[in-house]
FIGUFI-926199 format. One record per atom (N, C-alpha, C, O): residue number from 1; residue in one letter; atom name; x, y, z. Coordinates in steps of 0.1 Angstrom, whole numbers. Each point is the difference from the previous one (the first is absolute). Example, Ala and Ser with C-alpha at 12.3 -4.5 7.8 and 13.67 -1.06 7.14 Angstrom:
BEGIN
     k   r    a      xx      yy      zz
     1   A    N     132     -57      78
     1   A   CA      -9      12       0
     1   A    C       9      12       0
     1   A    O      10       0       7
     2   S    N     -14      11     -14
     2   S   CA       9      11       0
     2   S    C      -8      11       8
     2   S    O       5      11       1
END
This chain:
BEGIN
     k   r    a      xx      yy      zz
     1   M    N       8     -12       0
     1   M   CA      -8      12       0
     1   M    C       9      12       0
     1   M    O       9       1       8
     2   P    N     -12       9     -16
     2   P   CA       9      12      -1
     2   P    C      -1       8      13
     2   P    O     -10       1       7
     3   I    N      22       5      -5
     3   I   CA       1       9      12
     3   I    C      -3      14      -5
     3   I    O       8       5      -9
     4   I    N     -18       2      14
     4   I   CA      -3      14      -4
     4   I    C      -1       8      13
     4   I    O      -8      -3       9
     5   L    N      16      14      -9
     5   L   CA       1       9      11
     5   L    C      -2      14      -4
     5   L    O       3       4     -11
     6   P    N      -7       5      20
     6   P   CA      -1      14      -3
     6   P    C      15       6       0
     6   P    O       8      -5       8
     7   I    N      -6      15     -15
     7   I   CA      13       5      -2
     7   I    C       6       6      13
     7   I    O      12       0       2
     8   R    N     -20       4       8
     8   R   CA       5       5      12
     8   R    C       7     -11       8
     8   R    O       9       3       9
     9   D    N     -12     -16     -12
     9   D   CA       8     -11       7
     9   D    C      14      -1      -4
     9   D    O       8      -7       6
    10   L    N      -4      14     -17
    10   L   CA      14       0      -4
    10   L    C      10       6      11
    10   L    O      12      -2       0
    11   R    N     -18       9       9
    11   R   CA       8       6      11
    11   R    C       7     -11       9
    11   R    O      11       3       5
    12   D    N     -18     -14      -4
    12   D   CA       6     -11       8
    12   D    C       8      -9     -10
    12   D    O      -4     -11      -3
    13   T    N      16      16       0
    13   T   CA       8      -7     -10
    13   T    C       5     -14       5
    13   T    O       1      -9      -9
    14   S    N       1       7      21
    14   S   CA       4     -13       5
    14   S    C     -11     -10      -2
    14   S    O       3     -11      -4
    15   R    N     -15      15       7
    15   R   CA     -11      -9      -2
    15   R    C      -2      -4     -14
    15   R    O      -3     -11      -4
    16   I    N       4      21      -5
    16   I   CA      -1      -2     -15
    16   I    C      10     -10      -4
    16   I    O      -2      -9      -8
    17   S    N      15      11      12
    17   S   CA      11      -8      -4
    17   S    C      -3     -15       5
    17   S    O       2      -9      -8
    18   E    N      -6       8      20
    18   E   CA      -3     -13       6
    18   E    C     -11      -7      -8
    18   E    O       1     -12      -3
    19   L    N     -12      19      -1
    19   L   CA     -11      -5      -8
    19   L    C       5      -5     -13
    19   L    O      -3     -11      -5
    20   A    N      11      19      -2
    20   A   CA       5      -3     -13
    20   A    C       8     -12       0
    20   A    O      -1      -9      -9
    21   H    N      10       7      19
    21   H   CA       9     -11       0
    21   H    C      -7     -13       5
    21   H    O       2     -11      -5
    22   K    N     -12      13      14
    22   K   CA      -7     -12       5
    22   K    C     -10      -6     -11
    22   K    O       0     -12      -1
    23   N    N      -7      21      -6
    23   N   CA     -10      -5      -9
    23   N    C       6      -2     -14
    23   N    O      -7      -7      -8
    24   Q    N      18      13       4
    24   Q   CA       6      -1     -13
    24   Q    C     -11       2     -11
    24   Q    O      -1      -8      -9
    25   E    N      -6      19      10
    25   E   CA      -9       5     -10
    25   E    C      -1      15       0
    25   E    O       4       6      11
    26   P    N      -8       0     -21
    26   P   CA      -1      15       0
    26   P    C     -10       5      11
    26   P    O     -10      -7       3
    27   I    N      13      19       2
    27   I   CA      -9       7       9
    27   I    C      -5      12      -8
    27   I    O       8       8      -4
    28   H    N     -21      -7       3
    28   H   CA      -6      11      -7
    28   H    C      -4      11       9
    28   H    O      -7      -3      11
    29   F    N      10      15     -14
    29   F   CA      -4      12       9
    29   F    C     -10       8      -8
    29   F    O       2       3     -12
    30   T    N     -12       2      19
    30   T   CA     -10       8      -6
    30   T    C       1      14       6
    30   T    O       4       3      11
    31   K    N      -8       7     -20
    31   K   CA       0      14       4
    31   K    C     -14       5      -4
    31   K    O      -3      -1     -12
    32   N    N      -5       6      21
    32   N   CA     -13       5      -3
    32   N    C      -9     -11      -6
    32   N    O      -8       3      -9
    33   G    N      11     -16      13
    33   G   CA      -8     -11      -5
    33   G    C       4      -5     -14
    33   G    O      -6     -10      -5
    34   Y    N      17      15       0
    34   Y   CA       5      -5     -13
    34   Y    C      14      -5       1
    34   Y    O       8       4       8
    35   S    N      -5     -14     -16
    35   S   CA      13      -6       0
    35   S    C      11      10      -3
    35   S    O      -2       8     -10
    36   D    N      12      -8      18
    36   D   CA      10      11      -2
    36   D    C      15      -6      -1
    36   D    O       7       4      -8
    37   L    N      -4     -13      17
    37   L   CA      14      -6       0
    37   L    C      -1     -15       2
    37   L    O     -10      -6       6
    38   V    N      21      -1     -10
    38   V   CA       2     -14       3
    38   V    C      14      -2       6
    38   V    O       9       6      -6
    39   V    N      -8     -13      17
    39   V   CA      13      -2       6
    39   V    C       2     -15       2
    39   V    O     -10      -7       2
    40   M    N      22       2      -5
    40   M   CA       3     -14       2
    40   M    C      14      -2       5
    40   M    O       8       9      -2
    41   S    N      -5     -20       7
    41   S   CA      14      -3       5
    41   S    C       9      -1     -12
    41   S    O      -4      -3     -12
    42   A    N      17       5      14
    42   A   CA      10      -1     -11
    42   A    C       0     -14      -5
    42   A    O       2      -2     -13
    43   E    N      -3      -8      21
    43   E   CA       0     -14      -5
    43   E    C     -12      -3      -9
    43   E    O       2      -6     -10
    44   Y    N     -13      11      14
    44   Y   CA     -12      -2      -8
    44   Y    C       1       7     -13
    44   Y    O      -4      -5     -11
    45   Y    N      10      17      11
    45   Y   CA       2       8     -12
    45   Y    C       9      -7     -10
    45   Y    O      -3      -1     -12
    46   D    N      14      -4      18
    46   D   CA       9      -8      -9
    46   D    C      -6     -12      -7
    46   D    O       1      -2     -12
    47   W    N      -9      -5      20
    47   W   CA      -8     -12      -6
    47   W    C     -10       5     -10
    47   W    O       0      -6     -11
    48   F    N      -7      17      14
    48   F   CA     -10       5      -9
    48   F    C       6       5     -13
    48   F    O      -5      -3     -11
    49   A    N      16      10      12
    49   A   CA       7       5     -12
    49   A    C       5     -12      -9
    49   A    O      -1       1     -12
    50   R    N       7     -11      19
    50   R   CA       5     -11      -8
    50   R    C     -12      -8      -7
    50   R    O       2      -3     -12
    51   E    N     -13       1      19
    51   E   CA     -11      -7      -6
    51   E    C      -6       9     -12
    51   E    O      -4      -6     -10
    52   N    N       4      19      12
    52   N   CA      -6       8     -10
    52   N    C       9       0     -13
    52   N    O      -5       0     -11
    53   R    N      18      -1      13
    53   R   CA       9       0     -12
    53   R    C      -2     -13      -7
    53   R    O       0      -1     -12
    54   I    N      -2     -10      19
    54   I   CA      -3     -13      -6
    54   I    C     -13       0      -8
    54   I    O       0      -4     -11
    55   D    N     -10      10      17
    55   D   CA     -13       1      -7
    55   D    C       1       9     -12
    55   D    O      -6      -4     -10
    56   Q    N      14      15      11
    56   Q   CA       1       8     -12
    56   Q    C       8      -7     -11
    56   Q    O      -4       2     -12
    57   A    N      14     -10      15
    57   A   CA       7      -8     -10
    57   A    C      -9     -10      -7
    57   A    O       1      -2     -12
    58   I    N      -9      -4      20
    58   I   CA     -10     -10      -6
    58   I    C     -10       7      -9
    58   I    O      -3      -5     -11
    59   D    N      -2      16      16
    59   D   CA     -10       8      -9
    59   D    C       7       4     -13
    59   D    O      -6      -1     -10
    60   K    N      18       6      11
    60   K   CA       7       4     -12
    60   K    C       2     -11     -10
    60   K    O      -2       1     -12
    61   A    N       6     -13      17
    61   A   CA       3     -12      -8
    61   A    C     -14      -4      -7
    61   A    O       0      -4     -11
    62   E    N     -10       4      19
    62   E   CA     -13      -4      -6
    62   E    C      -5      10     -10
    62   E    O      -5      -5     -11
    63   K    N       8      17      13
    63   K   CA      -4      10     -10
    63   K    C       9      -2     -13
    63   K    O      -6       2     -11
    64   E    N      19      -5      12
    64   E   CA       8      -2     -11
    64   E    C      -5     -12      -8
    64   E    O       0       1     -13
    65   V    N      -4     -12      19
    65   V   CA      -5     -11      -7
    65   V    C     -13       3      -7
    65   V    O      -2      -4     -11
    66   A    N      -7      12      18
    66   A   CA     -12       4      -6
    66   A    C       2       8     -12
    66   A    O      -8       0     -10
    67   D    N      19       8      10
    67   D   CA       3       8     -12
    67   D    C       8      -7     -11
    67   D    O       4       6     -10
    68   G    N      -2     -19      12
    68   G   CA       6      -8     -11
    68   G    C      14      -5       3
    68   G    O       6      -7      -9
    69   A    N       0      10      20
    69   A   CA      13      -6       3
    69   A    C      -1     -15       1
    69   A    O     -10      -5       5
    70   T    N      21      -1      -8
    70   T   CA       1     -15       0
    70   T    C       5      -4      14
    70   T    O      11       4       4
    71   P    N     -18     -12       4
    71   P   CA       5      -4      13
    71   P    C      12      -9      -2
    71   P    O       1      -7     -10
    72   M    N       7       7      20
    72   M   CA      12      -8       0
    72   M    C      -2     -12      10
    72   M    O      -6       1      10
    73   S    N      11     -13     -14
    73   S   CA      -2     -12       8
    73   S    C       9       2      13
    73   S    O      10       8       0
    74   L    N     -13     -16      10
    74   L   CA       8       0      12
    74   L    C      15      -4      -3
    74   L    O       9       6       5
    75   D    N      -8     -16     -13
    75   D   CA      14      -4      -4
    75   D    C       8      11      -7
    75   D    O      12       2       2
    76   E    N     -19       5     -11
    76   E   CA       6      11      -8
    76   E    C       4      11      10
    76   E    O      11       6      -1
    77   A    N     -20      -3      10
    77   A   CA       3      11      10
    77   A    C      12      -4       9
    77   A    O       9       9       2
    78   R    N      -9     -21       3
    78   R   CA      12      -4       8
    78   R    C      13       0      -8
    78   R    O      10       5       5
    79   K    N     -10      -9     -18
    79   K   CA      12       0      -8
    79   K    C       4      14      -2
    79   K    O      12       3       1
    80   T    N     -21       6      -4
    80   T   CA       3      14      -3
    80   T    C       6       7      13
    80   T    O      10       7      -1
    81   L    N     -16     -10      12
    81   L   CA       5       6      13
    81   L    C      14      -6       4
    81   L    O       8       7       5
    82   N    N      -7     -20      -7
    82   N   CA      13      -6       3
    82   N    C      11       6      -9
    82   N    O      11       3       5
    83   E    N     -14      -1     -18
    83   E   CA      10       6      -9
    83   E    C       3      14       4
    83   E    O      12       4       0
    84   K    N     -22       3       4
    84   K   CA       2      15       4
    84   K    C       8       1      13
    84   K    O       9       8       0
    85   Y    N     -12     -16      10
    85   Y   CA       6       2      13
    85   Y    C      13      -9       2
    85   Y    O       8       3       9
    86   Y    N      -7     -15     -16
    86   Y   CA      11      -9       3
    86   Y    C       8      -3     -12
    86   Y    O      10      -8       1
    87   G    N     -13      15     -12
    87   G   CA       8      -1     -12
    87   G    C      -3     -13      -7
    87   G    O       6      -3     -10
END
């Protein structure tokens, strides 16, 4: 369940930090009843950014195939990567 707090609760930074690390999910802050800020632990942010990059790469590859690119087999991909990185 998402954590939603009023922006005035940001004054208690120790509590916010504890919540962010304990729950490992974003904390949403509202101002005048509207979403204003999102705070998360550094660990959760790193995970989120890494997952987002993977999702973006998958979306890009799917779009390329939809636009007519020829997919590469797993064996071809391994061979190409081995040649690139190990000669």
